[in-house]
PQR file of N, CA, C, O and H, with PARSE charges and radii, in Angstrom:
ATOM      1  N   MET A   1     109.653 155.834 121.929 -0.4000 1.5000
ATOM      2  CA  MET A   1     109.666 155.242 120.972 -0.0000 2.0000
ATOM      3  C   MET A   1     110.041 153.826 121.383  0.5500 1.7000
ATOM      4  O   MET A   1     111.039 153.591 122.064 -0.5500 1.4000
ATOM      5  N   PRO A   2     109.107 152.787 120.892 -0.5600 1.5000
ATOM      6  CA  PRO A   2     109.095 151.616 121.382  0.2800 2.0000
ATOM      7  C   PRO A   2     110.406 150.625 120.648  0.5500 1.7000
ATOM      8  O   PRO A   2     111.027 150.800 119.600 -0.5500 1.4000
ATOM      9  N   ILE A   3     110.492 149.655 121.584 -0.4000 1.5000
ATOM     10  CA  ILE A   3     111.636 148.694 121.148 -0.0000 2.0000
ATOM     11  C   ILE A   3     110.778 147.588 120.384  0.5500 1.7000
ATOM     12  O   ILE A   3     109.784 146.997 120.806 -0.5500 1.4000
ATOM     13  H   ILE A   3     109.987 149.513 122.436  0.4000 1.0000
ATOM     14  N   THR A   4     111.445 147.453 119.100 -0.4000 1.5000
ATOM     15  CA  THR A   4     110.923 146.543 118.012 -0.0000 2.0000
ATOM     16  C   THR A   4     111.001 145.111 118.464  0.5500 1.7000
ATOM     17  O   THR A   4     111.901 144.704 119.198 -0.5500 1.4000
ATOM     18  H   THR A   4     112.252 147.933 118.757  0.4000 1.0000
ATOM     19  N   THR A   5     110.113 144.430 118.042 -0.4000 1.5000
ATOM     20  CA  THR A   5     110.127 142.747 118.202 -0.0000 2.0000
ATOM     21  C   THR A   5     111.435 142.213 117.758  0.5500 1.7000
ATOM     22  O   THR A   5     111.988 141.311 118.386 -0.5500 1.4000
ATOM     23  H   THR A   5     109.382 144.762 117.445  0.4000 1.0000
ATOM     24  N   LYS A   6     111.980 142.781 116.619 -0.4000 1.5000
ATOM     25  CA  LYS A   6     113.114 142.126 116.272 -0.0000 2.0000
ATOM     26  C   LYS A   6     114.198 142.289 117.339  0.5500 1.7000
ATOM     27  O   LYS A   6     114.959 141.381 117.673 -0.5500 1.4000
ATOM     28  H   LYS A   6     111.530 143.514 116.109  0.4000 1.0000
ATOM     29  N   SER A   7     114.197 143.537 117.847 -0.4000 1.5000
ATOM     30  CA  SER A   7     115.270 143.876 118.685 -0.0000 2.0000
ATOM     31  C   SER A   7     114.980 142.791 120.037  0.5500 1.7000
ATOM     32  O   SER A   7     115.910 142.107 120.466 -0.5500 1.4000
ATOM     33  H   SER A   7     113.579 144.275 117.575  0.4000 1.0000
ATOM     34  N   ARG A   8     114.051 142.743 120.447 -0.4000 1.5000
ATOM     35  CA  ARG A   8     113.377 142.085 121.530 -0.0000 2.0000
ATOM     36  C   ARG A   8     113.942 140.552 121.461  0.5500 1.7000
ATOM     37  O   ARG A   8     114.529 139.968 122.372 -0.5500 1.4000
ATOM     38  H   ARG A   8     113.295 143.298 120.098  0.4000 1.0000
ATOM     39  N   ASP A   9     113.597 139.989 120.045 -0.4000 1.5000
ATOM     40  CA  ASP A   9     114.016 138.653 119.629 -0.0000 2.0000
ATOM     41  C   ASP A   9     115.638 138.580 119.808  0.5500 1.7000
ATOM     42  O   ASP A   9     116.172 137.744 120.537 -0.5500 1.4000
ATOM     43  H   ASP A   9     113.120 140.463 119.305  0.4000 1.0000
ATOM     44  N   ARG A  10     116.309 139.491 119.105 -0.4000 1.5000
ATOM     45  CA  ARG A  10     117.956 139.506 119.260 -0.0000 2.0000
ATOM     46  C   ARG A  10     118.253 139.546 120.848  0.5500 1.7000
ATOM     47  O   ARG A  10     118.971 138.663 121.316 -0.5500 1.4000
ATOM     48  H   ARG A  10     115.875 140.170 118.513  0.4000 1.0000
ATOM     49  N   PHE A  11     117.786 140.420 121.581 -0.4000 1.5000
ATOM     50  CA  PHE A  11     118.142 140.382 123.076 -0.0000 2.0000
ATOM     51  C   PHE A  11     118.021 138.939 123.694  0.5500 1.7000
ATOM     52  O   PHE A  11     118.905 138.297 124.262 -0.5500 1.4000
ATOM     53  H   PHE A  11     117.202 141.137 121.201  0.4000 1.0000
ATOM     54  N   ALA A  12     116.808 138.609 123.466 -0.4000 1.5000
ATOM     55  CA  ALA A  12     116.648 137.239 124.066 -0.0000 2.0000
ATOM     56  C   ALA A  12     117.641 136.026 123.497  0.5500 1.7000
ATOM     57  O   ALA A  12     118.143 135.185 124.244 -0.5500 1.4000
ATOM     58  H   ALA A  12     116.090 139.130 123.005  0.4000 1.0000
ATOM     59  N   ARG A  13     117.815 136.065 122.250 -0.4000 1.5000
ATOM     60  CA  ARG A  13     118.943 135.155 121.652 -0.0000 2.0000
ATOM     61  C   ARG A  13     120.173 135.605 122.044  0.5500 1.7000
ATOM     62  O   ARG A  13     121.043 134.734 122.033 -0.5500 1.4000
ATOM     63  H   ARG A  13     117.407 136.747 121.644  0.4000 1.0000
ATOM     64  N   LEU A  14     120.548 136.812 122.423 -0.4000 1.5000
ATOM     65  CA  LEU A  14     121.733 137.285 123.255 -0.0000 2.0000
ATOM     66  C   LEU A  14     122.074 136.504 124.692  0.5500 1.7000
ATOM     67  O   LEU A  14     123.076 135.851 124.982 -0.5500 1.4000
ATOM     68  H   LEU A  14     119.841 137.519 122.432  0.4000 1.0000
ATOM     69  N   ILE A  15     121.039 136.763 125.388 -0.4000 1.5000
ATOM     70  CA  ILE A  15     120.987 136.231 126.710 -0.0000 2.0000
ATOM     71  C   ILE A  15     120.921 134.702 126.701  0.5500 1.7000
ATOM     72  O   ILE A  15     121.317 134.161 127.733 -0.5500 1.4000
ATOM     73  H   ILE A  15     120.224 137.293 125.152  0.4000 1.0000
ATOM     74  N   SER A  16     120.469 133.879 125.666 -0.4000 1.5000
ATOM     75  CA  SER A  16     120.389 132.382 125.691 -0.0000 2.0000
ATOM     76  C   SER A  16     121.937 132.112 125.464  0.5500 1.7000
ATOM     77  O   SER A  16     122.517 131.296 126.180 -0.5500 1.4000
ATOM     78  H   SER A  16     120.148 134.318 124.827  0.4000 1.0000
ATOM     79  N   ALA A  17     122.623 132.826 124.429 -0.4000 1.5000
ATOM     80  CA  ALA A  17     124.102 132.604 124.104 -0.0000 2.0000
ATOM     81  C   ALA A  17     124.965 132.786 125.338  0.5500 1.7000
ATOM     82  O   ALA A  17     125.862 132.033 125.717 -0.5500 1.4000
ATOM     83  H   ALA A  17     122.152 133.490 123.847  0.4000 1.0000
ATOM     84  N   ALA A  18     124.557 133.877 125.885 -0.4000 1.5000
ATOM     85  CA  ALA A  18     125.377 134.094 127.159 -0.0000 2.0000
ATOM     86  C   ALA A  18     125.457 132.956 128.150  0.5500 1.7000
ATOM     87  O   ALA A  18     126.513 132.540 128.628 -0.5500 1.4000
ATOM     88  H   ALA A  18     123.828 134.488 125.578  0.4000 1.0000
ATOM     89  N   SER A  19     124.045 132.411 128.464 -0.4000 1.5000
ATOM     90  CA  SER A  19     124.006 131.398 129.226 -0.0000 2.0000
ATOM     91  C   SER A  19     124.884 130.207 128.801  0.5500 1.7000
ATOM     92  O   SER A  19     125.710 129.685 129.550 -0.5500 1.4000
ATOM     93  H   SER A  19     123.188 132.750 128.075  0.4000 1.0000
ATOM     94  N   ALA A  20     124.644 129.831 127.572 -0.4000 1.5000
ATOM     95  CA  ALA A  20     125.239 128.751 126.892 -0.0000 2.0000
ATOM     96  C   ALA A  20     126.844 128.967 126.589  0.5500 1.7000
ATOM     97  O   ALA A  20     127.471 128.014 126.126 -0.5500 1.4000
ATOM     98  H   ALA A  20     123.973 130.255 126.964  0.4000 1.0000
ATOM     99  N   GLN A  21     127.465 130.131 126.830 -0.4000 1.5000
ATOM    100  CA  GLN A  21     128.841 130.602 126.810 -0.0000 2.0000
ATOM    101  C   GLN A  21     129.247 130.433 125.190  0.5500 1.7000
ATOM    102  O   GLN A  21     130.261 129.907 124.730 -0.5500 1.4000
ATOM    103  H   GLN A  21     126.956 130.905 127.206  0.4000 1.0000
ATOM    104  N   GLN A  22     128.251 130.981 124.558 -0.4000 1.5000
ATOM    105  CA  GLN A  22     128.689 131.052 123.042 -0.0000 2.0000
ATOM    106  C   GLN A  22     128.951 132.382 122.600  0.5500 1.7000
ATOM    107  O   GLN A  22     128.954 132.518 121.376 -0.5500 1.4000
ATOM    108  H   GLN A  22     127.428 131.409 124.932  0.4000 1.0000
ATOM    109  N   LEU A  23     129.194 133.503 123.361 -0.4000 1.5000
ATOM    110  CA  LEU A  23     129.471 134.553 122.722 -0.0000 2.0000
ATOM    111  C   LEU A  23     131.033 134.942 122.691  0.5500 1.7000
ATOM    112  O   LEU A  23     131.852 134.463 123.475 -0.5500 1.4000
ATOM    113  H   LEU A  23     129.190 133.392 124.355  0.4000 1.0000
ATOM    114  N   CYS A  24     131.304 135.776 121.790 -0.4000 1.5000
ATOM    115  CA  CYS A  24     132.611 136.259 121.365 -0.0000 2.0000
ATOM    116  C   CYS A  24     132.686 137.728 121.022  0.5500 1.7000
ATOM    117  O   CYS A  24     131.712 138.208 120.441 -0.5500 1.4000
ATOM    118  H   CYS A  24     130.638 136.165 121.153  0.4000 1.0000
ATOM    119  N   LEU A  25     133.660 138.463 121.291 -0.4000 1.5000
ATOM    120  CA  LEU A  25     134.019 139.720 120.512 -0.0000 2.0000
ATOM    121  C   LEU A  25     134.814 139.443 119.510  0.5500 1.7000
ATOM    122  O   LEU A  25     135.794 138.708 119.625 -0.5500 1.4000
ATOM    123  H   LEU A  25     134.451 138.074 121.763  0.4000 1.0000
ATOM    124  N   THR A  26     134.441 140.040 118.380 -0.4000 1.5000
ATOM    125  CA  THR A  26     135.233 140.112 117.192 -0.0000 2.0000
ATOM    126  C   THR A  26     135.525 141.464 116.771  0.5500 1.7000
ATOM    127  O   THR A  26     134.921 142.433 117.231 -0.5500 1.4000
ATOM    128  H   THR A  26     133.644 140.637 118.287  0.4000 1.0000
ATOM    129  N   ALA A  27     136.524 141.554 115.823 -0.4000 1.5000
ATOM    130  CA  ALA A  27     136.953 142.792 115.280 -0.0000 2.0000
ATOM    131  C   ALA A  27     136.606 142.766 113.981  0.5500 1.7000
ATOM    132  O   ALA A  27     137.312 142.100 113.223 -0.5500 1.4000
ATOM    133  H   ALA A  27     137.015 140.767 115.450  0.4000 1.0000
ATOM    134  N   CYS A  28     135.644 143.362 113.543 -0.4000 1.5000
ATOM    135  CA  CYS A  28     135.007 143.549 112.225 -0.0000 2.0000
ATOM    136  C   CYS A  28     135.166 144.588 111.417  0.5500 1.7000
ATOM    137  O   CYS A  28     136.035 145.375 111.792 -0.5500 1.4000
ATOM    138  H   CYS A  28     135.070 143.903 114.159  0.4000 1.0000
ATOM    139  N   LYS A  29     134.614 144.853 110.429 -0.4000 1.5000
ATOM    140  CA  LYS A  29     134.745 146.209 109.490 -0.0000 2.0000
ATOM    141  C   LYS A  29     133.449 146.597 109.090  0.5500 1.7000
ATOM    142  O   LYS A  29     132.752 145.749 108.532 -0.5500 1.4000
ATOM    143  H   LYS A  29     133.908 144.214 110.124  0.4000 1.0000
ATOM    144  N   ASP A  30     132.941 147.900 109.306 -0.4000 1.5000
ATOM    145  CA  ASP A  30     131.987 148.270 109.039 -0.0000 2.0000
ATOM    146  C   ASP A  30     131.653 148.503 107.339  0.5500 1.7000
ATOM    147  O   ASP A  30     132.362 149.283 106.703 -0.5500 1.4000
ATOM    148  H   ASP A  30     133.507 148.588 109.759  0.4000 1.0000
ATOM    149  N   ILE A  31     130.679 147.864 106.767 -0.4000 1.5000
ATOM    150  CA  ILE A  31     130.496 147.669 105.163 -0.0000 2.0000
ATOM    151  C   ILE A  31     130.346 149.187 104.778  0.5500 1.7000
ATOM    152  O   ILE A  31     131.028 149.614 103.846 -0.5500 1.4000
ATOM    153  H   ILE A  31     130.103 147.231 107.284  0.4000 1.0000
ATOM    154  N   ARG A  32     129.629 149.882 105.340 -0.4000 1.5000
ATOM    155  CA  ARG A  32     129.400 151.085 104.626 -0.0000 2.0000
ATOM    156  C   ARG A  32     130.444 152.230 104.738  0.5500 1.7000
ATOM    157  O   ARG A  32     130.417 153.108 103.876 -0.5500 1.4000
ATOM    158  H   ARG A  32     129.075 149.535 106.097  0.4000 1.0000
ATOM    159  N   THR A  33     131.318 152.282 105.691 -0.4000 1.5000
ATOM    160  CA  THR A  33     132.285 153.064 106.209 -0.0000 2.0000
ATOM    161  C   THR A  33     133.836 152.559 105.864  0.5500 1.7000
ATOM    162  O   THR A  33     134.775 153.292 105.553 -0.5500 1.4000
ATOM    163  H   THR A  33     131.340 151.569 106.391  0.4000 1.0000
ATOM    164  N   GLY A  34     133.851 151.015 106.013 -0.4000 1.5000
ATOM    165  CA  GLY A  34     135.380 150.497 106.042 -0.0000 2.0000
ATOM    166  C   GLY A  34     135.903 150.486 107.478  0.5500 1.7000
ATOM    167  O   GLY A  34     136.775 149.678 107.798 -0.5500 1.4000
ATOM    168  H   GLY A  34     133.088 150.420 106.266  0.4000 1.0000
ATOM    169  N   LYS A  35     135.340 151.457 108.448 -0.4000 1.5000
ATOM    170  CA  LYS A  35     136.043 151.499 109.711 -0.0000 2.0000
ATOM    171  C   LYS A  35     135.959 150.171 110.376  0.5500 1.7000
ATOM    172  O   LYS A  35     135.102 149.354 110.039 -0.5500 1.4000
ATOM    173  H   LYS A  35     134.631 152.113 108.188  0.4000 1.0000
ATOM    174  N   PRO A  36     136.860 149.928 111.348 -0.5600 1.5000
ATOM    175  CA  PRO A  36     136.589 148.959 112.509  0.2800 2.0000
ATOM    176  C   PRO A  36     135.397 148.919 112.988  0.5500 1.7000
ATOM    177  O   PRO A  36     134.817 150.002 112.902 -0.5500 1.4000
ATOM    178  N   ALA A  37     134.714 147.951 113.538 -0.4000 1.5000
ATOM    179  CA  ALA A  37     133.673 147.659 114.351 -0.0000 2.0000
ATOM    180  C   ALA A  37     133.745 146.778 115.252  0.5500 1.7000
ATOM    181  O   ALA A  37     133.889 145.613 114.882 -0.5500 1.4000
ATOM    182  H   ALA A  37     135.185 147.072 113.608  0.4000 1.0000
ATOM    183  N   ASP A  38     133.669 147.074 116.651 -0.4000 1.5000
ATOM    184  CA  ASP A  38     133.631 145.892 117.526 -0.0000 2.0000
ATOM    185  C   ASP A  38     132.236 145.320 117.773  0.5500 1.7000
ATOM    186  O   ASP A  38     131.292 146.049 118.077 -0.5500 1.4000
ATOM    187  H   ASP A  38     133.552 148.020 116.952  0.4000 1.0000
ATOM    188  N   VAL A  39     132.127 143.944 117.627 -0.4000 1.5000
ATOM    189  CA  VAL A  39     130.739 143.277 117.353 -0.0000 2.0000
ATOM    190  C   VAL A  39     130.856 142.181 118.385  0.5500 1.7000
ATOM    191  O   VAL A  39     131.936 141.636 118.612 -0.5500 1.4000
ATOM    192  H   VAL A  39     132.894 143.352 117.380  0.4000 1.0000
ATOM    193  N   ILE A  40     129.623 141.830 119.072 -0.4000 1.5000
ATOM    194  CA  ILE A  40     129.475 140.735 119.879 -0.0000 2.0000
ATOM    195  C   ILE A  40     128.456 139.601 118.833  0.5500 1.7000
ATOM    196  O   ILE A  40     127.352 139.802 118.327 -0.5500 1.4000
ATOM    197  H   ILE A  40     128.746 142.273 118.888  0.4000 1.0000
ATOM    198  N   CYS A  41     129.377 138.354 118.783 -0.4000 1.5000
ATOM    199  CA  CYS A  41     128.964 137.397 117.852 -0.0000 2.0000
ATOM    200  C   CYS A  41     128.362 136.212 118.627  0.5500 1.7000
ATOM    201  O   CYS A  41     128.764 136.014 119.774 -0.5500 1.4000
ATOM    202  H   CYS A  41     130.274 138.191 119.195  0.4000 1.0000
ATOM    203  N   ILE A  42     127.438 135.420 118.094 -0.4000 1.5000
ATOM    204  CA  ILE A  42     127.114 134.278 118.831 -0.0000 2.0000
ATOM    205  C   ILE A  42     128.201 133.235 117.913  0.5500 1.7000
ATOM    206  O   ILE A  42     128.249 133.241 116.683 -0.5500 1.4000
ATOM    207  H   ILE A  42     127.111 135.581 117.163  0.4000 1.0000
ATOM    208  N   ALA A  43     129.002 132.400 118.764 -0.4000 1.5000
ATOM    209  CA  ALA A  43     129.704 131.340 118.033 -0.0000 2.0000
ATOM    210  C   ALA A  43     129.200 130.112 118.269  0.5500 1.7000
ATOM    211  O   ALA A  43     129.022 129.664 119.402 -0.5500 1.4000
ATOM    212  H   ALA A  43     128.963 132.396 119.763  0.4000 1.0000
ATOM    213  N   GLN A  44     128.901 129.396 117.014 -0.4000 1.5000
ATOM    214  CA  GLN A  44     127.978 128.139 117.165 -0.0000 2.0000
ATOM    215  C   GLN A  44     128.849 127.245 115.794  0.5500 1.7000
ATOM    216  O   GLN A  44     129.424 127.798 114.856 -0.5500 1.4000
ATOM    217  H   GLN A  44     129.046 129.759 116.093  0.4000 1.0000
ATOM    218  N   GLU A  45     128.741 125.912 116.001 -0.4000 1.5000
ATOM    219  CA  GLU A  45     129.489 125.187 115.144 -0.0000 2.0000
ATOM    220  C   GLU A  45     127.982 124.613 114.353  0.5500 1.7000
ATOM    221  O   GLU A  45     127.083 123.994 114.923 -0.5500 1.4000
ATOM    222  H   GLU A  45     128.273 125.463 116.762  0.4000 1.0000
ATOM    223  N   ILE A  46     128.014 124.992 112.986 -0.4000 1.5000
ATOM    224  CA  ILE A  46     127.103 124.551 112.159 -0.0000 2.0000
ATOM    225  C   ILE A  46     127.400 123.599 110.865  0.5500 1.7000
ATOM    226  O   ILE A  46     127.994 123.978 109.856 -0.5500 1.4000
ATOM    227  H   ILE A  46     128.744 125.495 112.523  0.4000 1.0000
ATOM    228  N   ASN A  47     126.881 122.306 111.083 -0.4000 1.5000
ATOM    229  CA  ASN A  47     127.396 121.513 109.855 -0.0000 2.0000
ATOM    230  C   ASN A  47     128.782 121.094 109.940  0.5500 1.7000
ATOM    231  O   ASN A  47     129.329 120.704 108.908 -0.5500 1.4000
ATOM    232  H   ASN A  47     126.399 121.998 111.903  0.4000 1.0000
ATOM    233  N   GLY A  48     129.514 121.126 111.189 -0.4000 1.5000
ATOM    234  CA  GLY A  48     130.965 121.146 111.260 -0.0000 2.0000
ATOM    235  C   GLY A  48     131.788 122.068 111.151  0.5500 1.7000
ATOM    236  O   GLY A  48     132.995 121.865 111.283 -0.5500 1.4000
ATOM    237  H   GLY A  48     129.070 121.443 112.027  0.4000 1.0000
ATOM    238  N   THR A  49     131.272 123.255 110.887 -0.4000 1.5000
ATOM    239  CA  THR A  49     131.985 124.528 110.548 -0.0000 2.0000
ATOM    240  C   THR A  49     131.525 125.456 111.901  0.5500 1.7000
ATOM    241  O   THR A  49     130.435 125.375 112.467 -0.5500 1.4000
ATOM    242  H   THR A  49     130.291 123.420 110.779  0.4000 1.0000
ATOM    243  N   HIS A  50     132.667 126.375 112.272 -0.4000 1.5000
ATOM    244  CA  HIS A  50     132.254 127.268 112.940 -0.0000 2.0000
ATOM    245  C   HIS A  50     131.794 128.226 112.344  0.5500 1.7000
ATOM    246  O   HIS A  50     132.263 128.522 111.245 -0.5500 1.4000
ATOM    247  H   HIS A  50     133.553 126.441 111.812  0.4000 1.0000
ATOM    248  N   ALA A  51     130.575 129.088 113.010 -0.4000 1.5000
ATOM    249  CA  ALA A  51     129.934 130.335 112.336 -0.0000 2.0000
ATOM    250  C   ALA A  51     129.934 131.235 113.384  0.5500 1.7000
ATOM    251  O   ALA A  51     129.805 130.772 114.518 -0.5500 1.4000
ATOM    252  H   ALA A  51     130.194 128.847 113.903  0.4000 1.0000
ATOM    253  N   PHE A  52     130.060 132.513 113.223 -0.4000 1.5000
ATOM    254  CA  PHE A  52     129.847 133.631 113.731 -0.0000 2.0000
ATOM    255  C   PHE A  52     128.622 134.435 113.497  0.5500 1.7000
ATOM    256  O   PHE A  52     128.429 134.708 112.313 -0.5500 1.4000
ATOM    257  H   PHE A  52     130.164 132.889 112.303  0.4000 1.0000
ATOM    258  N   ILE A  53     127.729 134.890 114.368 -0.4000 1.5000
ATOM    259  CA  ILE A  53     126.397 135.450 113.962 -0.0000 2.0000
ATOM    260  C   ILE A  53     126.428 136.642 114.880  0.5500 1.7000
ATOM    261  O   ILE A  53     126.332 136.599 116.107 -0.5500 1.4000
ATOM    262  H   ILE A  53     127.886 134.669 115.331  0.4000 1.0000
ATOM    263  N   PRO A  54     126.582 137.779 114.080 -0.5600 1.5000
ATOM    264  CA  PRO A  54     126.812 138.915 114.614  0.2800 2.0000
ATOM    265  C   PRO A  54     125.249 139.427 115.294  0.5500 1.7000
ATOM    266  O   PRO A  54     124.173 139.424 114.696 -0.5500 1.4000
ATOM    267  N   ILE A  55     125.472 139.798 116.526 -0.4000 1.5000
ATOM    268  CA  ILE A  55     124.113 140.118 117.320 -0.0000 2.0000
ATOM    269  C   ILE A  55     124.145 141.562 117.804  0.5500 1.7000
ATOM    270  O   ILE A  55     123.158 142.280 117.639 -0.5500 1.4000
ATOM    271  H   ILE A  55     126.346 139.800 117.012  0.4000 1.0000
ATOM    272  N   ALA A  56     125.270 142.016 118.406 -0.4000 1.5000
ATOM    273  CA  ALA A  56     125.047 143.350 118.729 -0.0000 2.0000
ATOM    274  C   ALA A  56     126.578 144.189 118.419  0.5500 1.7000
ATOM    275  O   ALA A  56     127.623 143.539 118.439 -0.5500 1.4000
ATOM    276  H   ALA A  56     126.071 141.433 118.539  0.4000 1.0000
ATOM    277  N   ARG A  57     126.582 145.474 118.176 -0.4000 1.5000
ATOM    278  CA  ARG A  57     127.684 146.207 118.018 -0.0000 2.0000
ATOM    279  C   ARG A  57     127.862 147.136 119.227  0.5500 1.7000
ATOM    280  O   ARG A  57     126.994 147.839 119.745 -0.5500 1.4000
ATOM    281  H   ARG A  57     125.733 146.002 118.159  0.4000 1.0000
ATOM    282  N   LEU A  58     129.353 146.988 119.634 -0.4000 1.5000
ATOM    283  CA  LEU A  58     129.657 148.082 120.695 -0.0000 2.0000
ATOM    284  C   LEU A  58     129.856 149.428 120.310  0.5500 1.7000
ATOM    285  O   LEU A  58     130.352 149.655 119.206 -0.5500 1.4000
ATOM    286  H   LEU A  58     130.058 146.417 119.213  0.4000 1.0000
ATOM    287  N   PHE A  59     129.494 150.482 121.172 -0.4000 1.5000
ATOM    288  CA  PHE A  59     130.124 151.867 120.926 -0.0000 2.0000
ATOM    289  C   PHE A  59     131.594 151.696 120.973  0.5500 1.7000
ATOM    290  O   PHE A  59     132.169 150.940 121.757 -0.5500 1.4000
ATOM    291  H   PHE A  59     129.092 150.299 122.068  0.4000 1.0000
ATOM    292  N   ARG A  60     132.258 152.565 119.944 -0.4000 1.5000
ATOM    293  CA  ARG A  60     133.709 152.815 119.869 -0.0000 2.0000
ATOM    294  C   ARG A  60     134.153 154.043 120.629  0.5500 1.7000
ATOM    295  O   ARG A  60     135.300 154.152 121.060 -0.5500 1.4000
ATOM    296  H   ARG A  60     131.790 153.179 119.307  0.4000 1.0000
ATOM    297  N   GLY A  61     133.337 154.849 120.763 -0.4000 1.5000
ATOM    298  CA  GLY A  61     133.730 156.134 121.303 -0.0000 2.0000
ATOM    299  C   GLY A  61     132.744 156.290 122.861  0.5500 1.7000
ATOM    300  O   GLY A  61     132.566 155.292 123.559 -0.5500 1.4000
ATOM    301  H   GLY A  61     132.405 154.761 120.412  0.4000 1.0000
ATOM    302  N   ASP A  62     132.293 157.358 123.167 -0.4000 1.5000
ATOM    303  CA  ASP A  62     131.558 157.505 124.500 -0.0000 2.0000
ATOM    304  C   ASP A  62     130.213 157.424 124.237  0.5500 1.7000
ATOM    305  O   ASP A  62     129.800 158.396 123.605 -0.5500 1.4000
ATOM    306  H   ASP A  62     132.437 158.169 122.600  0.4000 1.0000
ATOM    307  N   PRO A  63     129.271 156.474 124.547 -0.5600 1.5000
ATOM    308  CA  PRO A  63     127.878 156.463 124.171  0.2800 2.0000
ATOM    309  C   PRO A  63     127.194 157.368 124.613  0.5500 1.7000
ATOM    310  O   PRO A  63     126.160 157.570 123.976 -0.5500 1.4000
ATOM    311  N   TYR A  64     127.409 158.122 125.635 -0.4000 1.5000
ATOM    312  CA  TYR A  64     126.588 159.252 125.811 -0.0000 2.0000
ATOM    313  C   TYR A  64     126.691 160.389 125.005  0.5500 1.7000
ATOM    314  O   TYR A  64     125.920 161.343 125.116 -0.5500 1.4000
ATOM    315  H   TYR A  64     128.249 157.957 126.153  0.4000 1.0000
ATOM    316  N   ASN A  65     127.649 160.331 124.162 -0.4000 1.5000
ATOM    317  CA  ASN A  65     127.856 161.251 122.868 -0.0000 2.0000
ATOM    318  C   ASN A  65     126.941 160.780 121.456  0.5500 1.7000
ATOM    319  O   ASN A  65     126.804 161.391 120.397 -0.5500 1.4000
ATOM    320  H   ASN A  65     128.275 159.556 124.071  0.4000 1.0000
ATOM    321  N   GLU A  66     126.460 159.634 121.827 -0.4000 1.5000
ATOM    322  CA  GLU A  66     126.066 158.829 120.468 -0.0000 2.0000
ATOM    323  C   GLU A  66     124.460 158.665 120.849  0.5500 1.7000
ATOM    324  O   GLU A  66     123.686 158.620 119.892 -0.5500 1.4000
ATOM    325  H   GLU A  66     126.571 159.137 122.688  0.4000 1.0000
ATOM    326  N   VAL A  67     123.949 158.580 122.098 -0.4000 1.5000
ATOM    327  CA  VAL A  67     122.555 158.108 121.819 -0.0000 2.0000
ATOM    328  C   VAL A  67     121.784 158.988 123.153  0.5500 1.7000
ATOM    329  O   VAL A  67     122.463 159.207 124.156 -0.5500 1.4000
ATOM    330  H   VAL A  67     124.577 158.617 122.874  0.4000 1.0000
ATOM    331  N   THR A  68     120.795 159.315 123.108 -0.4000 1.5000
ATOM    332  CA  THR A  68     119.904 159.915 124.071 -0.0000 2.0000
ATOM    333  C   THR A  68     119.197 159.022 124.971  0.5500 1.7000
ATOM    334  O   THR A  68     118.272 158.442 124.403 -0.5500 1.4000
ATOM    335  H   THR A  68     120.244 159.137 122.292  0.4000 1.0000
ATOM    336  N   LEU A  69     119.341 158.734 126.181 -0.4000 1.5000
ATOM    337  CA  LEU A  69     118.822 157.813 127.101 -0.0000 2.0000
ATOM    338  C   LEU A  69     117.422 158.096 127.347  0.5500 1.7000
ATOM    339  O   LEU A  69     117.091 159.281 127.315 -0.5500 1.4000
ATOM    340  H   LEU A  69     120.093 159.205 126.643  0.4000 1.0000
ATOM    341  N   PRO A  70     116.538 157.216 127.588 -0.5600 1.5000
ATOM    342  CA  PRO A  70     115.135 157.560 127.996  0.2800 2.0000
ATOM    343  C   PRO A  70     114.924 158.363 129.151  0.5500 1.7000
ATOM    344  O   PRO A  70     115.489 158.153 130.224 -0.5500 1.4000
ATOM    345  N   GLY A  71     114.100 159.296 128.933 -0.4000 1.5000
ATOM    346  CA  GLY A  71     113.995 160.443 130.023 -0.0000 2.0000
ATOM    347  C   GLY A  71     114.826 161.465 130.045  0.5500 1.7000
ATOM    348  O   GLY A  71     114.889 162.172 131.051 -0.5500 1.4000
ATOM    349  H   GLY A  71     113.641 159.466 128.061  0.4000 1.0000
ATOM    350  N   HIS A  72     115.731 161.749 128.750 -0.4000 1.5000
ATOM    351  CA  HIS A  72     116.735 162.686 128.804 -0.0000 2.0000
ATOM    352  C   HIS A  72     116.500 163.598 127.390  0.5500 1.7000
ATOM    353  O   HIS A  72     116.401 163.011 126.313 -0.5500 1.4000
ATOM    354  H   HIS A  72     115.680 161.174 127.934  0.4000 1.0000
ATOM    355  N   ASP A  73     116.427 164.897 127.467 -0.4000 1.5000
ATOM    356  CA  ASP A  73     115.951 165.580 126.237 -0.0000 2.0000
ATOM    357  C   ASP A  73     117.213 165.412 125.111  0.5500 1.7000
ATOM    358  O   ASP A  73     116.988 165.042 123.959 -0.5500 1.4000
ATOM    359  H   ASP A  73     116.507 165.373 128.343  0.4000 1.0000
ATOM    360  N   ALA A  74     118.622 165.750 125.628 -0.4000 1.5000
ATOM    361  CA  ALA A  74     119.539 165.512 124.841 -0.0000 2.0000
ATOM    362  C   ALA A  74     120.905 164.823 125.399  0.5500 1.7000
ATOM    363  O   ALA A  74     121.089 164.851 126.616 -0.5500 1.4000
ATOM    364  H   ALA A  74     118.805 166.051 126.564  0.4000 1.0000
ATOM    365  N   PRO A  75     121.795 164.253 124.617 -0.5600 1.5000
ATOM    366  CA  PRO A  75     122.928 163.453 125.174  0.2800 2.0000
ATOM    367  C   PRO A  75     123.762 164.411 125.759  0.5500 1.7000
ATOM    368  O   PRO A  75     123.734 165.566 125.331 -0.5500 1.4000
ATOM    369  N   LYS A  76     124.487 164.097 126.660 -0.4000 1.5000
ATOM    370  CA  LYS A  76     125.670 164.740 127.380 -0.0000 2.0000
ATOM    371  C   LYS A  76     126.843 164.969 126.517  0.5500 1.7000
ATOM    372  O   LYS A  76     127.130 163.957 125.876 -0.5500 1.4000
ATOM    373  H   LYS A  76     124.510 163.159 127.007  0.4000 1.0000
ATOM    374  N   MET A  77     127.484 165.814 126.334 -0.4000 1.5000
ATOM    375  CA  MET A  77     128.544 166.033 125.588 -0.0000 2.0000
ATOM    376  C   MET A  77     129.867 165.929 126.767  0.5500 1.7000
ATOM    377  O   MET A  77     130.182 166.781 127.598 -0.5500 1.4000
ATOM    378  H   MET A  77     127.250 166.636 126.854  0.4000 1.0000
ATOM    379  N   ILE A  78     130.468 164.644 126.526 -0.4000 1.5000
ATOM    380  CA  ILE A  78     131.729 164.398 127.798 -0.0000 2.0000
ATOM    381  C   ILE A  78     133.021 164.656 126.723  0.5500 1.7000
ATOM    382  O   ILE A  78     134.182 164.594 127.127 -0.5500 1.4000
ATOM    383  H   ILE A  78     130.212 163.952 125.851  0.4000 1.0000
TER
END
C-alpha cells in the first residue's frame, strides 16, 4: 500500500516544524468517540493569535496491536 502525497506533505511539515521548535503535544478529544486523543500539533502565531494545527496522532495503546508493519502478515498481540 503506497504512502499518499498528503501524508508525505504532512510528514515534511512535521519535520520542518520540529526544526523550528514549533511542535507541541496536546490533549485533545476524538470527535467521533469523545475519548481522549494525544495529538502532535504545530504551534504557530497567526495574526497575533496562537494557533495549534494538528499534524499527527499518537497511539494510546500498544501500536503493535493496532497496525501491521511493512513485511509482516499480522500484528503481534502483546
